[in-house]
A tleap script that builds the chain and sets N, CA, C and O, in Angstrom:
source leaprc.protein.ff14SB
mol = sequence {
  NMET THR THR ILE ASN THR LYS GLY ALA ILE
  THR ALA PRO VAL ASN GLU PRO GLU ASN GLU
  ARG VAL ALA HIE GLU LEU ILE ASN ARG ALA
  ILE LYS GLN ALA GLY PRO ASP GLY THR ILE
  GLY PRO ALA THR ALA ARG LEU ILE ALA ALA
  THR ILE HIE ARG GLY GLU THR THR ALA LEU
  GLY ARG PHE ALA ALA THR GLY VAL LEU ASN
  PRO LEU GLU ALA SER VAL GLU LEU TRP ASP
  GLY SER ILE ASN GLU LEU PRO PRO ALA TRP
  TRP ARG ALA LEU ASP MET TYR LEU ASP GLN
  GLU SER GLY ASP GLY ALA CARG
}
set mol.1.N position { 94.591 2.464 -12.807 }
set mol.1.CA position { 94.184 1.087 -12.634 }
set mol.1.C position { 92.866 0.855 -13.380 }
set mol.1.O position { 91.964 1.688 -13.282 }
set mol.2.N position { 92.729 -0.229 -14.108 }
set mol.2.CA position { 91.532 -0.537 -14.866 }
set mol.2.C position { 90.393 -0.880 -13.923 }
set mol.2.O position { 90.589 -1.572 -12.925 }
set mol.3.N position { 89.194 -0.390 -14.246 }
set mol.3.CA position { 88.053 -0.585 -13.371 }
set mol.3.C position { 86.806 -0.976 -14.142 }
set mol.3.O position { 86.728 -0.752 -15.350 }
set mol.4.N position { 85.818 -1.566 -13.449 }
set mol.4.CA position { 84.588 -2.040 -14.086 }
set mol.4.C position { 83.376 -1.803 -13.205 }
set mol.4.O position { 83.518 -1.501 -12.020 }
set mol.5.N position { 82.183 -1.936 -13.773 }
set mol.5.CA position { 80.965 -2.119 -12.993 }
set mol.5.C position { 80.044 -3.040 -13.768 }
set mol.5.O position { 80.381 -3.464 -14.874 }
set mol.6.N position { 78.886 -3.357 -13.207 }
set mol.6.CA position { 78.015 -4.356 -13.826 }
set mol.6.C position { 77.415 -3.904 -15.147 }
set mol.6.O position { 76.873 -4.732 -15.879 }
set mol.7.N position { 77.492 -2.636 -15.475 }
set mol.7.CA position { 76.987 -2.141 -16.750 }
set mol.7.C position { 78.098 -1.994 -17.785 }
set mol.7.O position { 77.867 -1.468 -18.873 }
set mol.8.N position { 79.296 -2.454 -17.451 }
set mol.8.CA position { 80.413 -2.365 -18.379 }
set mol.8.C position { 81.177 -1.063 -18.280 }
set mol.8.O position { 82.166 -0.870 -18.987 }
set mol.9.N position { 80.728 -0.152 -17.403 }
set mol.9.CA position { 81.455 1.097 -17.214 }
set mol.9.C position { 82.661 0.833 -16.316 }
set mol.9.O position { 82.690 -0.133 -15.554 }
set mol.10.N position { 83.625 1.690 -16.420 }
set mol.10.CA position { 84.869 1.495 -15.687 }
set mol.10.C position { 84.790 2.291 -14.381 }
set mol.10.O position { 84.849 3.521 -14.397 }
set mol.11.N position { 84.653 1.573 -13.226 }
set mol.11.CA position { 84.489 2.279 -11.954 }
set mol.11.C position { 85.195 1.671 -10.753 }
set mol.11.O position { 85.376 2.379 -9.762 }
set mol.12.N position { 85.603 0.412 -10.772 }
set mol.12.CA position { 86.228 -0.211 -9.590 }
set mol.12.C position { 87.370 -1.120 -10.025 }
set mol.12.O position { 87.273 -1.742 -11.083 }
set mol.13.N position { 88.447 -1.222 -9.253 }
set mol.13.CA position { 89.596 -2.033 -9.671 }
set mol.13.C position { 89.234 -3.491 -9.935 }
set mol.13.O position { 88.660 -4.158 -9.075 }
set mol.14.N position { 89.572 -3.985 -11.129 }
set mol.14.CA position { 89.272 -5.368 -11.502 }
set mol.14.C position { 90.058 -6.348 -10.654 }
set mol.14.O position { 89.566 -7.439 -10.364 }
set mol.15.N position { 91.248 -5.993 -10.255 }
set mol.15.CA position { 92.099 -6.956 -9.563 }
set mol.15.C position { 91.724 -7.160 -8.102 }
set mol.15.O position { 92.354 -7.973 -7.426 }
set mol.16.N position { 90.728 -6.456 -7.594 }
set mol.16.CA position { 90.242 -6.730 -6.251 }
set mol.16.C position { 89.372 -7.975 -6.327 }
set mol.16.O position { 88.582 -8.105 -7.263 }
set mol.17.N position { 89.490 -8.905 -5.365 }
set mol.17.CA position { 88.830 -10.212 -5.472 }
set mol.17.C position { 87.337 -10.160 -5.785 }
set mol.17.O position { 86.879 -10.905 -6.651 }
set mol.18.N position { 86.573 -9.319 -5.120 }
set mol.18.CA position { 85.126 -9.277 -5.377 }
set mol.18.C position { 84.835 -8.774 -6.784 }
set mol.18.O position { 83.977 -9.325 -7.473 }
set mol.19.N position { 85.540 -7.737 -7.216 }
set mol.19.CA position { 85.328 -7.219 -8.565 }
set mol.19.C position { 85.755 -8.230 -9.616 }
set mol.19.O position { 85.121 -8.350 -10.664 }
set mol.20.N position { 86.822 -8.952 -9.337 }
set mol.20.CA position { 87.273 -9.985 -10.272 }
set mol.20.C position { 86.218 -11.083 -10.396 }
set mol.20.O position { 85.942 -11.556 -11.499 }
set mol.21.N position { 85.631 -11.490 -9.274 }
set mol.21.CA position { 84.593 -12.518 -9.300 }
set mol.21.C position { 83.388 -12.037 -10.112 }
set mol.21.O position { 82.859 -12.780 -10.939 }
set mol.22.N position { 82.957 -10.800 -9.876 }
set mol.22.CA position { 81.822 -10.240 -10.608 }
set mol.22.C position { 82.150 -10.152 -12.093 }
set mol.22.O position { 81.313 -10.485 -12.932 }
set mol.23.N position { 83.352 -9.708 -12.425 }
set mol.23.CA position { 83.760 -9.618 -13.832 }
set mol.23.C position { 83.694 -10.982 -14.501 }
set mol.23.O position { 83.194 -11.100 -15.619 }
set mol.24.N position { 84.191 -12.004 -13.832 }
set mol.24.CA position { 84.169 -13.360 -14.397 }
set mol.24.C position { 82.738 -13.822 -14.624 }
set mol.24.O position { 82.436 -14.420 -15.656 }
set mol.25.N position { 81.851 -13.548 -13.666 }
set mol.25.CA position { 80.444 -13.932 -13.821 }
set mol.25.C position { 79.803 -13.210 -14.998 }
set mol.25.O position { 79.092 -13.823 -15.794 }
set mol.26.N position { 80.053 -11.909 -15.110 }
set mol.26.CA position { 79.484 -11.128 -16.211 }
set mol.26.C position { 79.988 -11.616 -17.565 }
set mol.26.O position { 79.213 -11.739 -18.513 }
set mol.27.N position { 81.272 -11.890 -17.652 }
set mol.27.CA position { 81.845 -12.376 -18.911 }
set mol.27.C position { 81.246 -13.723 -19.279 }
set mol.27.O position { 80.813 -13.921 -20.415 }
set mol.28.N position { 81.217 -14.649 -18.330 }
set mol.28.CA position { 80.674 -15.984 -18.617 }
set mol.28.C position { 79.211 -15.911 -19.028 }
set mol.28.O position { 78.792 -16.613 -19.947 }
set mol.29.N position { 78.429 -15.070 -18.359 }
set mol.29.CA position { 77.012 -14.921 -18.701 }
set mol.29.C position { 76.856 -14.330 -20.109 }
set mol.29.O position { 76.030 -14.802 -20.891 }
set mol.30.N position { 77.637 -13.313 -20.428 }
set mol.30.CA position { 77.542 -12.680 -21.746 }
set mol.30.C position { 77.923 -13.652 -22.855 }
set mol.30.O position { 77.301 -13.654 -23.918 }
set mol.31.N position { 78.933 -14.472 -22.620 }
set mol.31.CA position { 79.345 -15.450 -23.633 }
set mol.31.C position { 78.249 -16.487 -23.828 }
set mol.31.O position { 77.967 -16.882 -24.960 }
set mol.32.N position { 77.624 -16.935 -22.738 }
set mol.32.CA position { 76.525 -17.905 -22.851 }
set mol.32.C position { 75.332 -17.316 -23.586 }
set mol.32.O position { 74.627 -18.033 -24.296 }
set mol.33.N position { 75.097 -16.018 -23.423 }
set mol.33.CA position { 73.955 -15.359 -24.044 }
set mol.33.C position { 74.261 -14.823 -25.441 }
set mol.33.O position { 73.384 -14.258 -26.094 }
set mol.34.N position { 75.479 -14.995 -25.895 }
set mol.34.CA position { 75.854 -14.503 -27.231 }
set mol.34.C position { 75.010 -15.205 -28.284 }
set mol.34.O position { 74.551 -16.329 -28.081 }
set mol.35.N position { 74.817 -14.546 -29.383 }
set mol.35.CA position { 74.031 -15.119 -30.465 }
set mol.35.C position { 74.675 -16.363 -31.042 }
set mol.35.O position { 75.732 -16.799 -30.586 }
set mol.36.N position { 74.025 -16.934 -32.053 }
set mol.36.CA position { 74.532 -18.169 -32.653 }
set mol.36.C position { 75.961 -18.047 -33.181 }
set mol.36.O position { 76.698 -19.032 -33.220 }
set mol.37.N position { 76.344 -16.850 -33.580 }
set mol.37.CA position { 77.710 -16.664 -34.091 }
set mol.37.C position { 78.713 -16.441 -32.957 }
set mol.37.O position { 79.915 -16.364 -33.209 }
set mol.38.N position { 78.235 -16.337 -31.711 }
set mol.38.CA position { 79.127 -16.181 -30.567 }
set mol.38.C position { 79.676 -14.787 -30.366 }
set mol.38.O position { 80.589 -14.592 -29.564 }
set mol.39.N position { 79.133 -13.806 -31.085 }
set mol.39.CA position { 79.663 -12.451 -31.014 }
set mol.39.C position { 79.260 -11.768 -29.713 }
set mol.39.O position { 78.085 -11.746 -29.350 }
set mol.40.N position { 80.238 -11.216 -29.024 }
set mol.40.CA position { 79.998 -10.462 -27.796 }
set mol.40.C position { 79.986 -8.976 -28.117 }
set mol.40.O position { 80.439 -8.557 -29.181 }
set mol.41.N position { 79.469 -8.191 -27.196 }
set mol.41.CA position { 79.434 -6.748 -27.367 }
set mol.41.C position { 80.684 -6.073 -26.834 }
set mol.41.O position { 81.542 -6.720 -26.234 }
set mol.42.N position { 80.785 -4.768 -27.056 }
set mol.42.CA position { 81.971 -4.035 -26.625 }
set mol.42.C position { 82.171 -4.023 -25.110 }
set mol.42.O position { 83.314 -4.047 -24.652 }
set mol.43.N position { 81.102 -3.986 -24.324 }
set mol.43.CA position { 81.264 -3.977 -22.861 }
set mol.43.C position { 81.918 -5.269 -22.386 }
set mol.43.O position { 82.797 -5.243 -21.525 }
set mol.44.N position { 81.491 -6.397 -22.947 }
set mol.44.CA position { 82.086 -7.683 -22.568 }
set mol.44.C position { 83.525 -7.770 -23.051 }
set mol.44.O position { 84.396 -8.257 -22.331 }
set mol.45.N position { 83.777 -7.301 -24.264 }
set mol.45.CA position { 85.146 -7.318 -24.789 }
set mol.45.C position { 86.063 -6.473 -23.906 }
set mol.45.O position { 87.193 -6.873 -23.625 }
set mol.46.N position { 85.584 -5.311 -23.468 }
set mol.46.CA position { 86.394 -4.453 -22.587 }
set mol.46.C position { 86.637 -5.124 -21.250 }
set mol.46.O position { 87.719 -5.004 -20.674 }
set mol.47.N position { 85.636 -5.827 -20.759 }
set mol.47.CA position { 85.779 -6.517 -19.480 }
set mol.47.C position { 86.813 -7.634 -19.574 }
set mol.47.O position { 87.620 -7.813 -18.662 }
set mol.48.N position { 86.789 -8.387 -20.676 }
set mol.48.CA position { 87.811 -9.420 -20.879 }
set mol.48.C position { 89.188 -8.758 -20.952 }
set mol.48.O position { 90.136 -9.206 -20.309 }
set mol.49.N position { 89.286 -7.693 -21.737 }
set mol.49.CA position { 90.565 -6.984 -21.859 }
set mol.49.C position { 91.046 -6.490 -20.494 }
set mol.49.O position { 92.240 -6.537 -20.200 }
set mol.50.N position { 90.114 -6.017 -19.664 }
set mol.50.CA position { 90.486 -5.512 -18.338 }
set mol.50.C position { 91.065 -6.605 -17.453 }
set mol.50.O position { 91.909 -6.333 -16.600 }
set mol.51.N position { 90.619 -7.832 -17.648 }
set mol.51.CA position { 91.097 -8.920 -16.795 }
set mol.51.C position { 92.416 -9.511 -17.269 }
set mol.51.O position { 93.081 -10.213 -16.507 }
set mol.52.N position { 92.812 -9.239 -18.519 }
set mol.52.CA position { 93.996 -9.922 -19.059 }
set mol.52.C position { 95.121 -9.018 -19.525 }
set mol.52.O position { 96.227 -9.502 -19.763 }
set mol.53.N position { 94.879 -7.724 -19.665 }
set mol.53.CA position { 95.916 -6.873 -20.270 }
set mol.53.C position { 97.192 -6.873 -19.446 }
set mol.53.O position { 97.179 -7.154 -18.248 }
set mol.54.N position { 98.290 -6.551 -20.110 }
set mol.54.CA position { 99.617 -6.565 -19.482 }
set mol.54.C position { 100.105 -5.163 -19.128 }
set mol.54.O position { 101.304 -4.946 -18.953 }
set mol.55.N position { 99.196 -4.235 -19.024 }
set mol.55.CA position { 99.562 -2.868 -18.670 }
set mol.55.C position { 98.699 -1.883 -19.426 }
set mol.55.O position { 98.214 -2.175 -20.519 }
set mol.56.N position { 98.510 -0.715 -18.838 }
set mol.56.CA position { 97.622 0.276 -19.441 }
set mol.56.C position { 98.175 0.895 -20.715 }
set mol.56.O position { 97.440 1.567 -21.438 }
set mol.57.N position { 99.456 0.684 -21.006 }
set mol.57.CA position { 100.020 1.218 -22.245 }
set mol.57.C position { 99.894 0.230 -23.398 }
set mol.57.O position { 100.271 0.550 -24.526 }
set mol.58.N position { 99.369 -0.966 -23.136 }
set mol.58.CA position { 99.154 -1.949 -24.198 }
set mol.58.C position { 97.831 -1.653 -24.897 }
set mol.58.O position { 96.999 -0.918 -24.366 }
set mol.59.N position { 97.635 -2.215 -26.074 }
set mol.59.CA position { 96.386 -2.007 -26.812 }
set mol.59.C position { 95.188 -2.522 -26.021 }
set mol.59.O position { 94.148 -1.866 -25.972 }
set mol.60.N position { 95.330 -3.698 -25.399 }
set mol.60.CA position { 94.229 -4.235 -24.597 }
set mol.60.C position { 94.004 -3.388 -23.347 }
set mol.60.O position { 92.862 -3.193 -22.931 }
set mol.61.N position { 95.070 -2.888 -22.752 }
set mol.61.CA position { 94.950 -2.022 -21.583 }
set mol.61.C position { 94.251 -0.713 -21.911 }
set mol.61.O position { 93.391 -0.260 -21.157 }
set mol.62.N position { 94.620 -0.097 -23.044 }
set mol.62.CA position { 93.962 1.147 -23.471 }
set mol.62.C position { 92.489 0.900 -23.758 }
set mol.62.O position { 91.636 1.701 -23.377 }
set mol.63.N position { 92.189 -0.208 -24.428 }
set mol.63.CA position { 90.799 -0.543 -24.735 }
set mol.63.C position { 90.005 -0.730 -23.446 }
set mol.63.O position { 88.894 -0.216 -23.322 }
set mol.64.N position { 90.565 -1.458 -22.494 }
set mol.64.CA position { 89.877 -1.693 -21.222 }
set mol.64.C position { 89.608 -0.380 -20.485 }
set mol.64.O position { 88.521 -0.177 -19.946 }
set mol.65.N position { 90.591 0.497 -20.466 }
set mol.65.CA position { 90.494 1.730 -19.690 }
set mol.65.C position { 89.678 2.818 -20.366 }
set mol.65.O position { 88.991 3.586 -19.694 }
set mol.66.N position { 89.748 2.893 -21.700 }
set mol.66.CA position { 89.153 4.040 -22.396 }
set mol.66.C position { 88.097 3.685 -23.426 }
set mol.66.O position { 87.304 4.541 -23.815 }
set mol.67.N position { 88.074 2.444 -23.871 }
set mol.67.CA position { 87.170 2.056 -24.949 }
set mol.67.C position { 87.754 2.314 -26.324 }
set mol.67.O position { 87.147 1.957 -27.334 }
set mol.68.N position { 88.928 2.932 -26.375 }
set mol.68.CA position { 89.600 3.182 -27.651 }
set mol.68.C position { 90.313 1.900 -28.052 }
set mol.68.O position { 91.138 1.370 -27.308 }
set mol.69.N position { 89.979 1.410 -29.241 }
set mol.69.CA position { 90.484 0.106 -29.669 }
set mol.69.C position { 91.270 0.200 -30.962 }
set mol.69.O position { 90.817 0.790 -31.942 }
set mol.70.N position { 92.453 -0.391 -30.949 }
set mol.70.CA position { 93.199 -0.671 -32.167 }
set mol.70.C position { 93.105 -2.187 -32.313 }
set mol.70.O position { 93.895 -2.910 -31.706 }
set mol.71.N position { 92.140 -2.688 -33.118 }
set mol.71.CA position { 91.897 -4.127 -33.161 }
set mol.71.C position { 93.083 -4.947 -33.639 }
set mol.71.O position { 93.266 -6.079 -33.193 }
set mol.72.N position { 93.884 -4.405 -34.529 }
set mol.72.CA position { 95.034 -5.168 -35.019 }
set mol.72.C position { 96.100 -5.322 -33.938 }
set mol.72.O position { 96.627 -6.417 -33.740 }
set mol.73.N position { 96.423 -4.229 -33.233 }
set mol.73.CA position { 97.395 -4.322 -32.133 }
set mol.73.C position { 96.877 -5.228 -31.021 }
set mol.73.O position { 97.632 -6.022 -30.459 }
set mol.74.N position { 95.588 -5.108 -30.704 }
set mol.74.CA position { 95.008 -5.940 -29.649 }
set mol.74.C position { 95.048 -7.413 -30.044 }
set mol.74.O position { 95.295 -8.273 -29.198 }
set mol.75.N position { 94.807 -7.711 -31.318 }
set mol.75.CA position { 94.879 -9.101 -31.792 }
set mol.75.C position { 96.287 -9.656 -31.661 }
set mol.75.O position { 96.473 -10.806 -31.263 }
set mol.76.N position { 97.277 -8.839 -31.997 }
set mol.76.CA position { 98.669 -9.278 -31.852 }
set mol.76.C position { 98.945 -9.631 -30.393 }
set mol.76.O position { 99.562 -10.656 -30.106 }
set mol.77.N position { 98.490 -8.785 -29.475 }
set mol.77.CA position { 98.690 -9.070 -28.046 }
set mol.77.C position { 97.982 -10.360 -27.639 }
set mol.77.O position { 98.534 -11.162 -26.886 }
set mol.78.N position { 96.775 -10.556 -28.129 }
set mol.78.CA position { 96.019 -11.760 -27.780 }
set mol.78.C position { 96.692 -13.007 -28.329 }
set mol.78.O position { 96.730 -14.041 -27.662 }
set mol.79.N position { 97.224 -12.912 -29.542 }
set mol.79.CA position { 97.830 -14.073 -30.210 }
set mol.79.C position { 99.289 -14.302 -29.832 }
set mol.79.O position { 99.858 -15.322 -30.220 }
set mol.80.N position { 99.915 -13.392 -29.092 }
set mol.80.CA position { 101.358 -13.535 -28.844 }
set mol.80.C position { 101.711 -14.654 -27.877 }
set mol.80.O position { 102.891 -14.956 -27.696 }
set mol.81.N position { 100.725 -15.272 -27.255 }
set mol.81.CA position { 100.991 -16.427 -26.407 }
set mol.81.C position { 101.267 -16.109 -24.960 }
set mol.81.O position { 101.314 -17.022 -24.136 }
set mol.82.N position { 101.450 -14.849 -24.617 }
set mol.82.CA position { 101.727 -14.521 -23.219 }
set mol.82.C position { 100.452 -14.489 -22.381 }
set mol.82.O position { 100.506 -14.477 -21.151 }
set mol.83.N position { 99.324 -14.473 -23.050 }
set mol.83.CA position { 98.045 -14.472 -22.336 }
set mol.83.C position { 97.509 -15.895 -22.357 }
set mol.83.O position { 96.556 -16.200 -23.075 }
set mol.84.N position { 98.125 -16.757 -21.568 }
set mol.84.CA position { 97.769 -18.169 -21.621 }
set mol.84.C position { 96.817 -18.601 -20.516 }
set mol.84.O position { 96.325 -19.729 -20.544 }
set mol.85.N position { 96.542 -17.732 -19.541 }
set mol.85.CA position { 95.629 -18.112 -18.471 }
set mol.85.C position { 94.170 -17.836 -18.828 }
set mol.85.O position { 93.275 -18.106 -18.027 }
set mol.86.N position { 93.932 -17.315 -19.995 }
set mol.86.CA position { 92.586 -16.954 -20.427 }
set mol.86.C position { 91.763 -18.198 -20.741 }
set mol.86.O position { 92.215 -19.057 -21.497 }
set mol.87.N position { 90.544 -18.311 -20.163 }
set mol.87.CA position { 89.695 -19.451 -20.515 }
set mol.87.C position { 89.457 -19.485 -22.026 }
set mol.87.O position { 89.293 -18.432 -22.642 }
set mol.88.N position { 89.436 -20.666 -22.628 }
set mol.88.CA position { 89.283 -20.768 -24.084 }
set mol.88.C position { 88.058 -20.037 -24.629 }
set mol.88.O position { 88.136 -19.414 -25.688 }
set mol.89.N position { 86.935 -20.101 -23.929 }
set mol.89.CA position { 85.727 -19.418 -24.415 }
set mol.89.C position { 85.924 -17.903 -24.428 }
set mol.89.O position { 85.421 -17.220 -25.320 }
set mol.90.N position { 86.648 -17.380 -23.449 }
set mol.90.CA position { 86.928 -15.945 -23.416 }
set mol.90.C position { 87.845 -15.567 -24.568 }
set mol.90.O position { 87.624 -14.567 -25.252 }
set mol.91.N position { 88.876 -16.379 -24.774 }
set mol.91.CA position { 89.843 -16.110 -25.841 }
set mol.91.C position { 89.127 -16.065 -27.191 }
set mol.91.O position { 89.322 -15.136 -27.974 }
set mol.92.N position { 88.289 -17.085 -27.458 }
set mol.92.CA position { 87.556 -17.131 -28.733 }
set mol.92.C position { 86.640 -15.924 -28.885 }
set mol.92.O position { 86.586 -15.305 -29.948 }
set mol.93.N position { 85.915 -15.593 -27.810 }
set mol.93.CA position { 84.982 -14.469 -27.873 }
set mol.93.C position { 85.709 -13.156 -28.156 }
set mol.93.O position { 85.267 -12.369 -28.993 }
set mol.94.N position { 86.817 -12.919 -27.464 }
set mol.94.CA position { 87.565 -11.684 -27.688 }
set mol.94.C position { 88.192 -11.679 -29.076 }
set mol.94.O position { 88.197 -10.646 -29.745 }
set mol.95.N position { 88.712 -12.801 -29.511 }
set mol.95.CA position { 89.297 -12.900 -30.847 }
set mol.95.C position { 88.251 -12.594 -31.917 }
set mol.95.O position { 88.526 -11.858 -32.864 }
set mol.96.N position { 87.057 -13.157 -31.767 }
set mol.96.CA position { 85.983 -12.893 -32.733 }
set mol.96.C position { 85.586 -11.421 -32.715 }
set mol.96.O position { 85.341 -10.836 -33.770 }
set mol.97.N position { 85.521 -10.820 -31.535 }
set mol.97.CA position { 85.184 -9.407 -31.424 }
set mol.97.C position { 86.233 -8.550 -32.136 }
set mol.97.O position { 85.893 -7.639 -32.891 }
set mol.98.N position { 87.498 -8.848 -31.892 }
set mol.98.CA position { 88.573 -8.078 -32.525 }
set mol.98.C position { 88.547 -8.235 -34.039 }
set mol.98.O position { 88.771 -7.269 -34.768 }
set mol.99.N position { 88.274 -9.451 -34.518 }
set mol.99.CA position { 88.141 -9.669 -35.964 }
set mol.99.C position { 87.012 -8.819 -36.534 }
set mol.99.O position { 87.162 -8.177 -37.574 }
set mol.100.N position { 85.892 -8.825 -35.843 }
set mol.100.CA position { 84.729 -8.050 -36.284 }
set mol.100.C position { 85.059 -6.563 -36.331 }
set mol.100.O position { 84.704 -5.876 -37.288 }
set mol.101.N position { 85.730 -6.072 -35.310 }
set mol.101.CA position { 86.065 -4.651 -35.243 }
set mol.101.C position { 87.118 -4.249 -36.273 }
set mol.101.O position { 87.151 -3.099 -36.709 }
set mol.102.N position { 87.970 -5.180 -36.660 }
set mol.102.CA position { 88.998 -4.856 -37.654 }
set mol.102.C position { 88.438 -4.901 -39.065 }
set mol.102.O position { 89.072 -4.443 -40.015 }
set mol.103.N position { 87.233 -5.462 -39.189 }
set mol.103.CA position { 86.649 -5.616 -40.510 }
set mol.103.C position { 87.219 -6.802 -41.246 }
set mol.103.O position { 86.904 -7.026 -42.415 }
set mol.104.N position { 88.071 -7.578 -40.555 }
set mol.104.CA position { 88.739 -8.725 -41.166 }
set mol.104.C position { 87.784 -9.903 -41.214 }
set mol.104.O position { 87.297 -10.268 -42.283 }
set mol.105.N position { 87.517 -10.495 -40.067 }
set mol.105.CA position { 86.616 -11.619 -39.975 }
set mol.105.C position { 87.032 -12.828 -40.774 }
set mol.105.O position { 86.274 -13.794 -40.858 }
set mol.106.N position { 88.208 -12.806 -41.362 }
set mol.106.CA position { 88.634 -13.886 -42.254 }
set mol.106.C position { 89.641 -14.825 -41.626 }
set mol.106.O position { 90.082 -15.781 -42.263 }
set mol.107.N position { 90.011 -14.561 -40.370 }
set mol.107.CA position { 91.035 -15.394 -39.758 }
set mol.107.C position { 90.551 -16.796 -39.521 }
set mol.107.O position { 91.299 -17.629 -39.007 }
savepdb mol mol.pdb
quit
């Protein structure tokens, strides 16, 4: 099961209500504090991935659980349309992070 803590380390189940609330607060705060380009750091990207992935065998699930990222596979998962409950600011932030990590940045 994917887990988090306030420092971005993976330690408690995200799907438990209190942890989910804390995760949402941390993500929203990090997005608000992002630089002018809106770029978030890896801890925030992992936290977003932890809240939305469709299983630990998916690219977003592996990234959330281990920090190992395949940015192209994760982008495909993000863009496939099945992750529609994601707040727009979170979606943009994660998309920008994945672009940055892929070295693409041209989307």
